All heavy atoms as an XYZ file, in Angstrom:
839
protein
N       5.939      6.942      2.054
C       5.460      5.584      1.858
C       3.945      5.543      1.762
O       3.398      4.704      1.064
C       5.948      4.694      3.010
C       7.426      4.332      3.012
C       7.771      3.498      4.219
C       7.829      3.629      1.757
N       3.283      6.439      2.473
C       1.820      6.459      2.439
C       1.307      6.823      1.052
O       0.371      6.197      0.545
C       1.274      7.449      3.486
O       1.774      7.061      4.771
C      -0.234      7.450      3.514
N       1.927      7.805      0.426
C       1.501      8.196     -0.923
C       1.742      7.048     -1.903
O       0.896      6.755     -2.758
C       2.228      9.482     -1.368
C       1.818     10.652     -0.463
C       1.941      9.808     -2.819
C       2.638     11.898     -0.659
N       2.874      6.387     -1.773
C       3.165      5.243     -2.635
C       2.138      4.136     -2.423
O       1.697      3.494     -3.382
C       4.571      4.719     -2.360
N       1.736      3.923     -1.177
C       0.738      2.890     -0.889
C      -0.612      3.231     -1.518
O      -1.315      2.338     -2.011
C       0.591      2.712      0.623
N      -0.968      4.497     -1.504
C      -2.237      4.908     -2.140
C      -2.175      4.625     -3.643
O      -3.119      4.083     -4.224
C      -2.528      6.394     -1.856
C      -2.850      6.579     -0.373
C      -3.674      6.908     -2.725
C      -2.919      8.017      0.074
N      -1.066      4.988     -4.270
C      -0.908      4.693     -5.694
C      -0.977      3.197     -5.958
O      -1.569      2.754     -6.946
C       0.417      5.253     -6.223
C       0.345      6.680     -6.674
C       0.763      7.709     -5.856
C      -0.138      6.989     -7.931
C       0.694      9.026     -6.270
C      -0.213      8.298     -8.366
C       0.210      9.324     -7.527
N      -0.378      2.396     -5.086
C      -0.381      0.948     -5.272
C      -1.795      0.385     -5.199
O      -2.192     -0.422     -6.044
C       0.499      0.268     -4.227
C       0.535     -1.234     -4.390
C       1.349     -1.907     -3.295
O       1.523     -1.374     -2.205
N       1.841     -3.093     -3.591
N      -2.560      0.811     -4.222
C      -3.923      0.298     -4.077
C      -4.777      0.717     -5.270
O      -5.550     -0.093     -5.800
C      -4.546      0.773     -2.736
C      -6.020      0.457     -2.679
C      -3.819      0.118     -1.567
N      -4.624      1.949     -5.732
C      -5.392      2.387     -6.903
C      -4.951      1.615     -8.143
O      -5.787      1.223     -8.963
C      -5.247      3.909     -7.114
C      -5.864      4.345     -8.435
C      -5.895      4.666     -5.957
N      -3.651      1.342     -8.277
C      -3.167      0.576     -9.427
C      -3.730     -0.837     -9.417
O      -4.053     -1.392    -10.464
C      -1.639      0.542     -9.445
N      -3.836     -1.432     -8.256
C      -4.338     -2.800     -8.159
C      -5.839     -2.877     -8.365
O      -6.331     -3.766     -9.048
C      -4.011     -3.388     -6.807
C      -2.592     -3.778     -6.602
C      -1.556     -3.697     -7.491
C      -2.036     -4.307     -5.407
N      -0.389     -4.137     -6.914
C      -0.660     -4.520     -5.636
C      -2.559     -4.601     -4.167
C       0.182     -5.033     -4.664
C      -1.709     -5.109     -3.202
C      -0.357     -5.317     -3.461
N      -6.581     -1.978     -7.731
C      -8.033     -2.124     -7.681
C      -8.796     -1.003     -8.383
O     -10.024     -0.998     -8.379
C      -8.494     -2.213     -6.217
C      -7.849     -3.345     -5.487
C      -6.820     -3.115     -4.598
C      -8.247     -4.651     -5.720
C      -6.203     -4.165     -3.931
C      -7.650     -5.706     -5.066
C      -6.620     -5.460     -4.166
N      -8.094     -0.070     -8.994
C      -8.752      1.042     -9.665
C      -9.517      0.636    -10.909
O     -10.363      1.380    -11.393
N      -9.230     -0.546    -11.420
C      -9.932     -1.020    -12.604
C     -11.428     -1.151    -12.403
O     -12.201     -1.113    -13.365
N     -11.852     -1.269    -11.149
C     -13.291     -1.340    -10.862
C     -14.013     -0.068    -11.271
O     -15.204     -0.089    -11.546
C     -13.517     -1.571     -9.369
C     -13.142     -2.958     -8.921
C     -13.437     -3.176     -7.467
N     -14.855     -2.994     -7.179
C     -15.387     -3.175     -5.982
N     -14.620     -3.525     -4.971
N     -16.663     -2.996     -5.784
N     -13.280      1.042    -11.300
C     -13.896      2.326    -11.637
C     -13.675      2.719    -13.091
O     -14.095      3.778    -13.517
C     -13.348      3.428    -10.721
C     -13.613      3.149     -9.281
C     -12.589      2.786     -8.436
C     -14.903      3.223     -8.777
C     -12.837      2.513     -7.103
C     -15.162      2.944     -7.451
C     -14.125      2.595     -6.608
N     -13.012      1.862    -13.840
C     -12.718      2.149    -15.246
C     -13.506      1.234    -16.172
O     -13.029      0.864    -17.236
C     -11.215      2.002    -15.501
C     -10.297      2.909    -14.693
C      -8.838      2.544    -14.936
C     -10.547      4.366    -15.006
N     -14.707      0.893    -15.799
C     -15.516     -0.037    -16.566
C     -15.880      0.446    -17.953
O     -16.161     -0.358    -18.837
N     -15.855      1.764    -18.180
C     -16.212      2.305    -19.491
C     -15.079      2.184    -20.503
O     -15.297      2.365    -21.691
C     -16.613      3.779    -19.363
C     -17.874      3.943    -18.528
O     -18.624      2.953    -18.384
O     -18.101      5.055    -18.021
N     -13.884      1.888    -20.040
C     -12.729      1.803    -20.917
C     -12.535      0.373    -21.409
O     -12.876     -0.583    -20.725
C     -11.454      2.243    -20.183
C     -11.438      3.699    -19.839
C     -11.835      4.137    -18.588
C     -11.016      4.633    -20.763
C     -11.812      5.477    -18.261
C     -10.986      5.976    -20.446
C     -11.391      6.403    -19.193
N     -11.952      0.252    -22.596
C     -11.568     -1.080    -23.067
C     -10.274     -1.496    -22.363
O      -9.714     -0.732    -21.587
C     -11.371     -1.067    -24.598
O     -10.352     -0.125    -24.918
C     -12.667     -0.727    -25.317
N      -9.792     -2.679    -22.660
C      -8.662     -3.247    -21.915
C      -7.389     -2.412    -22.038
O      -6.723     -2.153    -21.029
C      -8.403     -4.674    -22.381
N      -7.023     -1.983    -23.229
C      -5.759     -1.281    -23.407
C      -5.714      0.059    -22.666
O      -4.761      0.308    -21.921
C      -5.439     -1.103    -24.891
C      -4.086     -0.483    -25.183
C      -2.962     -1.360    -24.614
C      -3.895     -0.298    -26.675
N      -6.701      0.946    -22.811
C      -6.643      2.194    -22.032
C      -6.682      1.942    -20.520
O      -6.017      2.643    -19.756
C      -7.884      2.969    -22.478
C      -8.264      2.393    -23.780
C      -7.818      0.964    -23.763
N      -7.434      0.938    -20.104
C      -7.489      0.606    -18.680
C      -6.113      0.189    -18.176
O      -5.667      0.634    -17.121
C      -8.503     -0.513    -18.445
C      -8.686     -0.847    -16.987
C      -9.602     -2.009    -16.798
N     -10.909     -1.719    -17.371
C     -11.949     -2.516    -17.277
N     -11.847     -3.661    -16.643
N     -13.096     -2.197    -17.826
N      -5.424     -0.673    -18.934
C      -4.085     -1.106    -18.543
C      -3.104      0.060    -18.497
O      -2.280      0.149    -17.586
C      -3.570     -2.174    -19.507
C      -4.210     -3.546    -19.377
C      -3.736     -4.447    -20.500
C      -3.886     -4.148    -18.029
N      -3.185      0.946    -19.460
C      -2.268      2.097    -19.481
C      -2.502      2.980    -18.260
O      -1.541      3.395    -17.587
C      -2.437      2.891    -20.790
C      -1.923      2.055    -21.969
C      -1.703      4.228    -20.712
C      -2.246      2.627    -23.329
N      -3.756      3.256    -17.936
C      -4.069      4.090    -16.773
C      -3.584      3.434    -15.489
O      -2.963      4.088    -14.635
C      -5.586      4.384    -16.712
C      -5.990      5.295    -17.876
C      -5.963      5.014    -15.376
C      -7.491      5.410    -18.066
N      -3.829      2.151    -15.333
C      -3.408      1.463    -14.114
C      -1.887      1.372    -14.018
O      -1.323      1.481    -12.925
C      -4.058      0.081    -14.044
C      -5.589      0.100    -13.907
C      -6.145     -1.310    -13.916
C      -6.017      0.851    -12.663
N      -1.193      1.214    -15.152
C       0.268      1.195    -15.122
C       0.827      2.575    -14.792
O       1.896      2.689    -14.185
C       0.835      0.686    -16.438
C       0.970     -0.796    -16.435
C       0.149     -1.699    -17.050
C       1.961     -1.567    -15.747
N       0.575     -2.981    -16.792
C       1.685     -2.931    -15.988
C       3.046     -1.241    -14.953
C       2.460     -3.949    -15.471
C       3.819     -2.270    -14.438
C       3.522     -3.590    -14.697
N       0.126      3.630    -15.175
C       0.559      4.974    -14.772
C       0.487      5.129    -13.254
O       1.369      5.737    -12.633
C      -0.280      6.044    -15.477
C       0.001      6.226    -16.967
C      -1.003      7.184    -17.592
C       1.423      6.726    -17.173
N      -0.562      4.591    -12.644
C      -0.649      4.624    -11.187
C       0.458      3.779    -10.560
O       1.038      4.165     -9.538
C      -2.018      4.145    -10.703
C      -3.058      5.223    -10.739
C      -4.032      5.225    -11.718
C      -3.068      6.226     -9.799
C      -4.991      6.212    -11.764
C      -4.018      7.228     -9.825
C      -4.983      7.225    -10.814
N       0.766      2.641    -11.158
C       1.861      1.803    -10.649
C       3.194      2.552    -10.755
O       4.039      2.463     -9.857
C       1.913      0.484    -11.408
N       3.373      3.293    -11.833
C       4.580      4.114    -11.959
C       4.640      5.196    -10.900
O       5.714      5.503    -10.368
N       3.477      5.769    -10.581
C       3.423      6.764     -9.504
C       3.844      6.183     -8.175
O       4.485      6.857     -7.355
N       3.508      4.924     -7.962
C       3.932      4.254     -6.731
C       5.450      4.263     -6.627
O       6.016      4.621     -5.583
C       3.424      2.814     -6.708
C       3.985      2.015     -5.557
C       3.808      0.521     -5.712
O       3.246      0.066     -6.732
O       4.253     -0.201     -4.808
N       6.125      3.893     -7.684
C       7.577      3.824     -7.656
C       8.231      5.200     -7.588
O       9.316      5.353     -7.043
C       8.109      3.017     -8.837
C       7.857      1.555     -8.632
C       6.826      0.908     -9.293
C       8.620      0.825     -7.732
C       6.572     -0.431     -9.080
C       8.377     -0.518     -7.508
C       7.355     -1.134     -8.186
O       7.099     -2.460     -7.954
N       7.571      6.210     -8.145
C       8.103      7.570     -8.042
C       8.173      8.028     -6.588
O       9.034      8.831     -6.223
C       7.242      8.543     -8.850
C       7.405      8.492    -10.353
C       6.407      9.435    -11.029
C       8.824      8.869    -10.748
N       7.255      7.561     -5.757
C       7.259      7.947     -4.348
C       7.960      6.920     -3.463
O       8.571      7.272     -2.452
C       5.822      8.161     -3.846
C       5.211      9.420     -4.361
C       4.375      9.396     -5.464
C       5.483     10.630     -3.766
C       3.816     10.556     -5.955
C       4.928     11.810     -4.246
C       4.097     11.766     -5.347
N       7.871      5.640     -3.819
C       8.420      4.600     -2.955
C       9.947      4.592     -2.963
O      10.570      4.537     -1.900
C       7.903      3.225     -3.360
C       8.389      2.119     -2.436
S       7.871      0.488     -2.922
C       8.606      0.309     -4.512
N      10.557      4.630     -4.124
C      12.013      4.523     -4.197
C      12.731      5.640     -3.438
O      13.621      5.353     -2.632
C      12.468      4.500     -5.652
O      11.999      3.329     -6.270
N      12.366      6.913     -3.647
C      13.046      7.963     -2.871
C      12.801      7.863     -1.369
O      13.709      8.107     -0.576
C      12.468      9.268     -3.425
C      11.892      8.925     -4.732
C      11.479      7.493     -4.657
N      11.596      7.463     -0.986
C      11.329      7.371      0.454
C      12.098      6.205      1.078
O      12.583      6.311      2.206
C       9.829      7.242      0.724
O       9.308      6.052      0.178
N      12.225      5.104      0.359
C      13.023      3.984      0.867
C      14.498      4.381      0.967
O      15.151      4.109      1.974
C      12.882      2.764     -0.049
C      11.544      2.101      0.019
S      11.372      1.189      1.546
C       9.996      0.150      1.144
N      15.021      5.042     -0.062
C      16.419      5.467     -0.033
C      16.674      6.475      1.073
O      17.679      6.385      1.787
C      16.835      6.051     -1.385
C      16.902      5.002     -2.460
O      17.132      3.832     -2.179
N      16.674      5.401     -3.698
N      15.775      7.435      1.230
C      15.942      8.434      2.289
C      15.865      7.788      3.661
O      16.615      8.160      4.571
C      14.885      9.528      2.155
N      14.985      6.824      3.812
C      14.849      6.166      5.112
C      16.088      5.358      5.463
O      16.485      5.307      6.630
C      13.617      5.256      5.121
O      12.442      6.017      4.960
N      16.705      4.729      4.476
C      17.907      3.950      4.775
C      19.117      4.854      4.997
O      19.941      4.583      5.862
C      18.218      2.937      3.652
O      18.333      3.633      2.414
C      17.161      1.876      3.564
N      19.217      5.953      4.243
C      20.390      6.814      4.345
C      20.281      7.827      5.478
O      21.224      8.016      6.232
C      20.616      7.540      3.020
C      21.001      6.602      1.886
C      21.046      7.289      0.542
O      20.984      8.533      0.492
O      21.140      6.576     -0.474
N      19.148      8.482      5.601
C      19.007      9.557      6.585
C      18.609      9.008      7.954
O      19.194      9.362      8.974
C      17.976     10.606      6.104
C      17.750     11.682      7.151
C      18.422     11.217      4.791
N      17.615      8.132      7.983
C      17.115      7.609      9.256
C      17.846      6.355      9.712
O      17.564      5.842     10.794
C      15.614      7.321      9.143
C      14.735      8.522      8.785
C      13.298      8.085      8.608
C      14.846      9.602      9.845
N      18.734      5.842      8.868
C      19.506      4.640      9.201
C      18.611      3.432      9.498
O      18.900      2.623     10.375
C      20.447      4.904     10.382
C      21.428      6.030     10.159
C      22.354      5.775      8.981
O      22.852      4.679      8.823
N      22.562      6.779      8.160
N      17.511      3.315      8.777
C      16.607      2.180      8.949
C      17.045      1.057      8.012
O      17.531      1.306      6.915
C      15.165      2.595      8.669
C      14.640      3.656      9.629
S      12.957      4.152      9.251
C      12.077      2.841     10.033
N      16.862     -0.157      8.439
C      17.237     -1.322      7.636
C      16.127     -1.638      6.633
O      14.947     -1.426      6.894
C      17.479     -2.534      8.537
C      18.554     -2.304      9.567
C      19.904     -2.198      8.894
C      20.991     -2.036      9.941
N      22.234     -1.615      9.400
N      16.518     -2.183      5.485
C      15.567     -2.476      4.415
C      14.462     -3.452      4.818
O      13.295     -3.221      4.473
C      16.298     -2.991      3.170
C      17.101     -1.938      2.451
C      18.498     -1.745      3.028
O      18.843     -2.412      4.020
O      19.240     -0.914      2.488
N      14.763     -4.544      5.540
C      13.668     -5.449      5.910
C      12.593     -4.772      6.759
O      11.405     -5.020      6.570
C      14.366     -6.561      6.702
C      15.769     -6.539      6.203
C      16.071     -5.095      5.912
N      13.019     -3.898      7.658
C      12.038     -3.167      8.468
C      11.193     -2.256      7.590
O       9.972     -2.176      7.755
C      12.744     -2.353      9.547
C      11.836     -1.445     10.383
C      10.814     -2.274     11.146
C      12.655     -0.588     11.323
N      11.816     -1.586      6.644
C      11.064     -0.699      5.744
C      10.053     -1.468      4.905
O       8.946     -0.990      4.666
C      12.025      0.069      4.839
C      12.840      1.144      5.531
C      13.896      1.678      4.589
C      11.943      2.253      6.027
N      10.419     -2.648      4.469
C       9.495     -3.462      3.681
C       8.292     -3.864      4.539
O       7.146     -3.788      4.086
C      10.209     -4.704      3.105
C       9.214     -5.673      2.498
C      11.227     -4.278      2.075
N       8.535     -4.251      5.774
C       7.431     -4.612      6.664
C       6.540     -3.403      6.908
O       5.309     -3.490      6.815
C       7.973     -5.193      7.997
C       6.857     -5.352      9.012
C       8.659     -6.519      7.761
N       7.134     -2.260      7.197
C       6.347     -1.042      7.435
C       5.546     -0.672      6.190
O       4.366     -0.320      6.277
C       7.252      0.115      7.876
C       7.802     -0.161      9.274
C       6.519      1.444      7.838
C       8.872      0.820      9.721
N       6.172     -0.769      5.019
C       5.472     -0.425      3.775
C       4.276     -1.342      3.541
O       3.204     -0.889      3.136
C       6.445     -0.490      2.596
C       5.795     -0.143      1.284
C       5.295      1.135      1.061
C       5.672     -1.080      0.281
C       4.694      1.469     -0.137
C       5.079     -0.763     -0.926
C       4.590      0.507     -1.128
O       3.987      0.835     -2.310
N       4.444     -2.623      3.811
C       3.327     -3.555      3.625
C       2.198     -3.262      4.611
O       1.014     -3.348      4.254
C       3.807     -5.001      3.763
C       4.746     -5.428      2.670
C       4.163     -5.209      1.277
O       2.997     -5.461      1.029
N       4.988     -4.713      0.369
N       2.542     -2.904      5.831
C       1.516     -2.552      6.816
C       0.772     -1.300      6.375
O      -0.464     -1.258      6.402
C       2.138     -2.367      8.216
C       1.145     -1.755      9.183
C       2.645     -3.692      8.749
N       1.510     -0.286      5.939
C       0.864      0.952      5.466
C      -0.037      0.646      4.277
O      -1.173      1.134      4.204
C       1.936      2.012      5.110
C       1.325      3.185      4.372
C       2.639      2.489      6.362
N       0.434     -0.174      3.348
C      -0.371     -0.529      2.177
C      -1.656     -1.237      2.579
O      -2.735     -0.926      2.067
C       0.442     -1.423      1.222
O       1.603     -0.713      0.811
C      -0.373     -1.795     -0.003
N      -1.573     -2.172      3.512
C      -2.774     -2.892      3.941
C      -3.738     -1.996      4.703
O      -4.960     -2.132      4.560
C      -2.385     -4.113      4.771
C      -1.725     -5.217      3.961
C      -1.171     -6.300      4.884
C      -2.686     -5.819      2.970
N      -3.218     -1.073      5.480
C      -4.098     -0.128      6.177
C      -4.815      0.763      5.168
O      -6.037      0.964      5.257
C      -3.310      0.706      7.207
C      -4.131      1.867      7.731
C      -2.840     -0.173      8.352
N      -4.084      1.278      4.183
C      -4.701      2.102      3.133
C      -5.754      1.286      2.386
O      -6.854      1.769      2.100
C      -3.631      2.632      2.157
C      -2.663      3.565      2.857
C      -4.267      3.300      0.948
C      -3.258      4.852      3.332
N      -5.416      0.030      2.077
C      -6.385     -0.808      1.377
C      -7.651     -0.997      2.202
O      -8.763     -0.923      1.672
C      -5.789     -2.171      1.028
C      -6.824     -3.125      0.497
C      -7.354     -2.948     -0.761
C      -7.293     -4.167      1.281
C      -8.330     -3.802     -1.253
C      -8.266     -5.023      0.803
C      -8.786     -4.843     -0.467
N      -7.524     -1.251      3.491
C      -8.714     -1.483      4.314
C      -9.563     -0.217      4.422
O     -10.793     -0.283      4.416
C      -8.327     -1.993      5.702
C      -7.809     -3.410      5.688
S      -8.812     -4.587      4.723
C     -10.425     -4.371      5.398
N      -8.930      0.940      4.499
C      -9.690      2.197      4.523
C     -10.431      2.367      3.202
O     -11.635      2.678      3.182
C      -8.758      3.391      4.806
C      -9.467      4.709      4.566
C      -8.225      3.308      6.230
N      -9.740      2.165      2.089
C     -10.391      2.295      0.783
C     -11.443      1.210      0.585
O     -12.489      1.464     -0.017
C      -9.355      2.256     -0.334
C      -8.480      3.488     -0.364
S      -7.319      3.479     -1.725
C      -8.414      3.820     -3.098
N     -11.174      0.007      1.079
C     -12.130     -1.087      0.959
C     -13.438     -0.736      1.668
O     -14.526     -1.037      1.170
C     -11.524     -2.367      1.546
C     -12.380     -3.572      1.322
O     -12.925     -3.761      0.242
N     -12.513     -4.406      2.329
N     -13.324     -0.094      2.807
C     -14.517      0.257      3.572
C     -15.195      1.507      3.027
O     -16.417      1.524      2.834
C     -14.143      0.470      5.055
O     -13.499     -0.708      5.537
C     -15.372      0.747      5.891
N     -14.430      2.554      2.747
C     -15.026      3.837      2.353
C     -15.337      3.940      0.866
O     -16.388      4.467      0.491
C     -14.097      4.978      2.758
C     -13.829      5.113      4.253
C     -12.854      6.256      4.510
C     -15.117      5.310      5.032
N     -14.462      3.451      0.018
C     -14.641      3.606     -1.432
C     -15.416      2.440     -2.024
O     -16.376      2.634     -2.770
C     -13.276      3.768     -2.136
C     -13.448      3.862     -3.640
C     -12.541      4.986     -1.606
N     -15.001      1.209     -1.677
C     -15.651      0.039     -2.249
C     -16.891     -0.380     -1.482
O     -17.603     -1.297     -1.880
C     -14.671     -1.136     -2.332
C     -13.466     -0.848     -3.179
C     -12.211     -1.247     -2.765
C     -13.571     -0.183     -4.384
C     -11.095     -1.000     -3.536
C     -12.464      0.070     -5.163
C     -11.225     -0.335     -4.734
N     -17.131      0.256     -0.337
C     -18.344      0.030      0.481
C     -18.475     -1.406      0.997
O     -19.583     -1.919      1.135
C     -19.601      0.401     -0.293
C     -19.612      1.803     -0.839
C     -20.010      2.768      0.218
N     -20.194      4.098     -0.367
C     -19.724      5.186      0.175
N     -19.085      5.131      1.299
N     -19.897      6.341     -0.403
N     -17.355     -2.048      1.283
C     -17.400     -3.369      1.901
C     -17.349     -3.203      3.415
O     -16.591     -2.378      3.919
C     -16.223     -4.220      1.426
C     -16.317     -4.542     -0.043
O     -17.395     -4.793     -0.558
N     -15.189     -4.527     -0.729
N     -18.131     -3.972      4.157
C     -18.164     -3.786      5.616
C     -16.849     -4.216      6.272
O     -16.194     -5.155      5.825
C     -19.314     -4.684      6.063
C     -19.453     -5.708      4.995
C     -19.037     -5.034      3.714
N     -16.482     -3.487      7.317
C     -15.296     -3.829      8.098
C     -15.655     -4.981      9.017
O     -16.662     -4.941      9.707
C     -14.838     -2.620      8.911
C     -13.502     -2.818      9.560
C     -12.344     -2.616      8.839
C     -13.412     -3.222     10.871
C     -11.112     -2.805      9.422
C     -12.181     -3.408     11.472
C     -11.030     -3.191     10.748
N     -14.829     -6.024      9.027
C     -15.127     -7.215      9.820
C     -14.115     -7.380     10.938
O     -12.996     -6.863     10.871
C     -15.110     -8.455      8.925
C     -16.155     -8.404      7.834
C     -16.066     -9.613      6.914
O     -15.326    -10.553      7.173
N     -16.825     -9.579      5.829
N     -14.504     -8.133     11.963
C     -13.652     -8.353     13.125
C     -12.335     -9.030     12.736
O     -11.282     -8.714     13.296
C     -14.383     -9.186     14.180
C     -13.528     -9.524     15.365
C     -13.216     -8.546     16.296
C     -13.021    -10.803     15.528
C     -12.408     -8.846     17.379
C     -12.217    -11.109     16.604
C     -11.910    -10.127     17.537
N     -12.373     -9.914     11.763
C     -11.143    -10.606     11.356
C     -10.106     -9.628     10.831
O      -8.902     -9.885     10.921
C     -11.439    -11.708     10.345
C     -11.994    -11.225      9.016
C     -12.286    -12.408      8.120
C     -12.898    -11.977      6.807
N     -13.200    -13.130      5.963
N     -10.533     -8.480     10.294
C      -9.585     -7.472      9.845
C      -8.845     -6.861     11.034
O      -7.658     -6.562     10.951
C     -10.278     -6.375      9.050
C     -11.006     -6.871      7.821
C     -12.146     -6.237      7.375
C     -10.568     -7.975      7.112
C     -12.821     -6.680      6.248
C     -11.234     -8.430      5.988
C     -12.363     -7.769      5.562
O     -13.018     -8.215      4.463
N      -9.551     -6.673     12.149
C      -8.911     -6.144     13.341
C      -7.874     -7.136     13.876
O      -6.795     -6.740     14.323
C      -9.955     -5.829     14.412
C      -9.390     -5.064     15.582
S      -8.550     -3.527     15.135
C      -9.903     -2.562     14.521
N      -8.191     -8.412     13.802
C      -7.220     -9.434     14.209
C      -5.994     -9.369     13.295
O      -4.845     -9.430     13.762
C      -7.862    -10.841     14.182
C      -6.831    -11.920     14.428
C      -8.990    -10.929     15.191
N      -6.216     -9.225     11.996
C      -5.105     -9.129     11.050
C      -4.252     -7.892     11.337
O      -3.013     -7.960     11.291
C      -5.636     -9.083      9.623
N      -4.878     -6.760     11.645
C      -4.124     -5.553     11.976
C      -3.290     -5.751     13.239
O      -2.166     -5.274     13.334
C      -5.047     -4.355     12.159
C      -5.615     -3.832     10.877
C      -6.916     -3.394     10.823
C      -4.856     -3.774      9.714
C      -7.452     -2.916      9.646
C      -5.378     -3.295      8.540
C      -6.680     -2.861      8.499
N      -3.826     -6.464     14.204
C      -3.076     -6.752     15.422
C      -1.835     -7.589     15.099
O      -0.743     -7.324     15.615
C      -3.976     -7.479     16.438
O      -5.138     -6.683     16.680
C      -3.257     -7.734     17.736
N      -2.007     -8.561     14.236
C      -0.867     -9.381     13.831
C       0.157     -8.573     13.023
O       1.369     -8.791     13.145
C      -1.337    -10.599     13.045
C      -2.179    -11.602     13.838
C      -2.736    -12.685     12.928
C      -1.374    -12.204     14.972
N      -0.325     -7.635     12.218
C       0.592     -6.765     11.480
C       1.388     -5.885     12.442
O       2.592     -5.677     12.257
C      -0.173     -5.891     10.495
C      -0.734     -6.595      9.276
C      -1.642     -5.661      8.495
C       0.385     -7.102      8.399
N       0.724     -5.368     13.457
C       1.429     -4.571     14.461
C       2.481     -5.418     15.159
O       3.595     -4.956     15.442
C       0.437     -3.995     15.466
N       2.160     -6.671     15.418
C       3.134     -7.575     16.032
C       4.310     -7.809     15.084
O       5.464     -7.881     15.531
C       2.456     -8.899     16.400
N       4.051     -7.903     13.788
C       5.129     -8.086     12.816
C       6.065     -6.889     12.802
O       7.297     -7.040     12.743
C       4.548     -8.322     11.416
N       5.520     -5.691     12.865
C       6.360     -4.493     12.913
C       7.189     -4.484     14.192
O       8.375     -4.182     14.190
C       5.504     -3.212     12.795
C       6.342     -1.968     13.057
C       4.858     -3.140     11.433
N       6.580     -4.856     15.294
C       7.290     -4.904     16.566
C       8.446     -5.903     16.484
O       9.580     -5.591     16.881
C       6.331     -5.290     17.694
C       7.024     -5.479     19.017
C       7.389     -4.375     19.788
C       7.346     -6.746     19.487
C       8.044     -4.544     20.994
C       8.005     -6.924     20.695
C       8.344     -5.813     21.436
O       9.004     -5.983     22.623
N       8.179     -7.093     15.952
C       9.234     -8.098     15.842
C      10.343     -7.619     14.920
O      11.532     -7.761     15.219
C       8.637     -9.455     15.359
C       9.739    -10.419     14.955
C       7.752    -10.052     16.433
N       9.979     -7.024     13.785
C      10.992     -6.556     12.825
C      11.812     -5.407     13.409
O      13.003     -5.279     13.112
C      10.318     -6.110     11.530
N      11.202     -4.574     14.225
C      11.895     -3.398     14.746
C      12.697     -3.710     16.020
O      13.795     -3.235     16.197
C      10.881     -2.298     15.029
C      11.511     -1.008     15.480
C      12.237     -0.218     14.584
C      11.408     -0.577     16.795
C      12.820      0.969     14.983
C      11.999      0.619     17.197
C      12.706      1.377     16.287
O      13.282      2.537     16.698
N      12.125     -4.504     16.892
C      12.728     -4.707     18.207
C      13.726     -5.863     18.248
O      14.599     -5.871     19.099
C      11.644     -4.937     19.258
C      10.697     -3.763     19.417
S      11.517     -2.198     19.783
C      11.959     -2.460     21.480
N      13.602     -6.839     17.393
C      14.497     -7.999     17.475
C      15.624     -7.885     16.539
O      15.854     -7.600     15.566
C      13.733     -9.295     17.274
C      12.943     -9.693     18.461
C      12.886     -9.065     19.665
C      12.078    -10.813     18.581
N      12.052     -9.721     20.506
C      11.532    -10.799     19.883
C      11.711    -11.820     17.732
C      10.650    -11.752     20.329
C      10.821    -12.765     18.186
C      10.294    -12.732     19.469
C-alpha cells in the first residue's frame, strides 16, 4: 500500500515538476504514475483481504492514512512547505479513525 500511495501522490502532484512539457505529454506521464498506483494497490488489497482476513473498509481507511502520511512527507521534503501544528492534529484524528475502524 505504501508503494501505491507514493505513486498516487506523484500522479496527483508530479505535474509541478513537469513544467517543461506541454499538456499532452504531462497528462500521459501522470496517468502512467496513476496506473502504477493500481498495479500495486489492487494486489495488496486482494492479498490483505484473502490472506490477512482484513475487511475492505478498514483497508480503505489504512490506505488513505498511508497516502496522507506520504503526502505530508513529500509536501515537507520535496515541495519545501513547512510542517504546521494543524497537520499534527490531523494525523491524530487519522490515527483515531484507524482505531475506530479497526476496534469497533
